[in-house]
N, C-alpha and C positions, 0 to 999 in steps of 0.2 A: 042480699042489700050489699052493695060495696063502699068499702070507707074510703076516706081521701087517700090514704096510703096506698091503697089498691091501684090507683089510677096514674101513678106517676111514672115515668114524668110527663108532665104537663107542659104542652107549647102553646104559647100564643104569638102569632107572628102578624106582621104588616103585610096588607093584601099585596101579594106577589106580583098581580099583573099591574096593578098602578105603580109599584116601586120600579119594574122593569121597563114598563111602558115610560115612564118619565125619564128615566136613564136614556133609554134610546132615542127618546126624542130630543132630549138635550143634546147630545153626542152629534146628531145627525145635523142640529140646527146650528151647532159650533163649526161642524166639518163645511156645511154649505156656507155659511158667514165667510170663512178663510178661502173657499172658492170663488166666492163673489168679489173678495178682496184682490185676489191675485188675477183674477179674469177681466173684471169690469171696472174696476176703480183706476184711473188715471190722472195724469195732470189737468186735465181738462172738467173733470169729474166734479160737480159741486161739493161744496165744505159739508155740507148735511150728509151728503151720499157717502163720504169718506168716513165722516164720525159714526152714523148709524149702526154700521155693522159691528164695531166694537162695545157700542152699548148694547145690542143684542146678543154678543158674546159674553159680555159680563152677566147678564141675567141668565142665560142658560148656563153658564159655568156655575153659578150661584145654585141654581136648581141641582144642576148633576152634584155637587160637591155635599148638598144637604141629604141627597138619597144615599150619599155612599157613606156619610160619616153619622148619619142618626140611626136610633135605636131601630134594630130589625126584628128582634125575637126575644122574647122573654121565657125561659125554661124553668120550671120548677122541678126540682129533683127532691130524693129523701132528706138530705143534709144541707142543700145549698139551693140559690137560685143563681142563675146565669143570663146576663146581658148579652147579646148577641149584636154584633154590627155587621156591615158588609166589607169593611176596611180596617176598622179599629181592632183592636186587641178585645177578646170577650172578657167580661168582668164578672168573677164569681164571688159572691158573698155568702157566708154560711149564716143560717138562721139566727143563731146565738150570737152573732157579731151586729145583728140589725139593732139600732138604738131608737131611731124616730123617722117618722114619715110626715112632711108638711105639703101642704097644698099652696102655689103660690098663682094669683090671679093679676098678672099685669098686662100688657102688651101681649105677652105670650101665657099660655096657662100650662103649668107644668107642675109635678110633685119632685120634693127633693127628699133624699133617701140618706138618712145620715147612718153610718156604719163604721166599725171599728177596723182599721186597715190590719192586715197580715203583720204578724209580728218581727219585727228587726233588732238586733242584739246592738247596743250602744253602750261604749265605755263610759263610764260614770265619771265625770268630771271633777267630782267632790273626793273623789278617792282614789287610788292608785290605779293604772291601766290594766290591773289584773283582774279589778271587779268589774262585772257587766252587768247591765241592766237591760231589763225586755222592756221597750217602749212601743206604746200603740196608739196611734195617732187616728183622729176622727176624720173620717172623710166623707163628701158629699156627693151623691150621683143624683143628677136630674134628668128625668124622662117626662115625656108631652104627656097632657090629661087626654088628648084625642087618641091614644093608642088603643088597639081594638080590644074589647071586653075588659076596659078599665076596673069596672065595679067588680068582676069575677076575680082579676090580679088583686085588687086591694083587699078583697076578703080571704084570698087564699094566702095572701101575705100576713095578715093578722092572725089567722089561724096557726100559720105555721110559725109566726115569731110572737108570741102572745106578749112578752116581755116590752114590745116595741112600743114606745109611746105615738100618739096621733096627736093633731091638731083637730081643733073644733070641727073645722069642714071632714077632714077625712073620717073624722069619729062619728060624725052624723051619716056619712056614706055607708060605712062599714056595718054589716049585718052582723051581730053579736049571737053567738048561740049559747 
């Protein structure tokens, strides 16, 4: 029988085909719209045909930027969890630093994960500048509910960080052993 510790690192990825297909399609649409603007648009072109390519470029650029800067992979390791993106810096959080997870259902459905940030040394303003204190601020990271295998991810998060608080929704979804 294998335990959870035997199966680390555990990775959950956004489907690669849909991610790269959408990226390629968005880039091709942007390139074609620029080609269209430079070859087909002239002074005699109606205003609608002059403005439409820019609107299409705006929507295509939005799609490309969302795919480049949204969560791509979640990796569970023995001591920490890694949130990876295509173009943003990877976020690494130790399990003991996890404080709370909440679900937010608005126009966008997402989870907010609260954690203690890494330590930073700050001079204590009440004392002399020789005395330093360690300050750890609480940060918030949000990720979509639509991520692949989200129930398994939530259960693994709660298993690896039992001290983490959950709201009513997350508490009802997580299976406790």
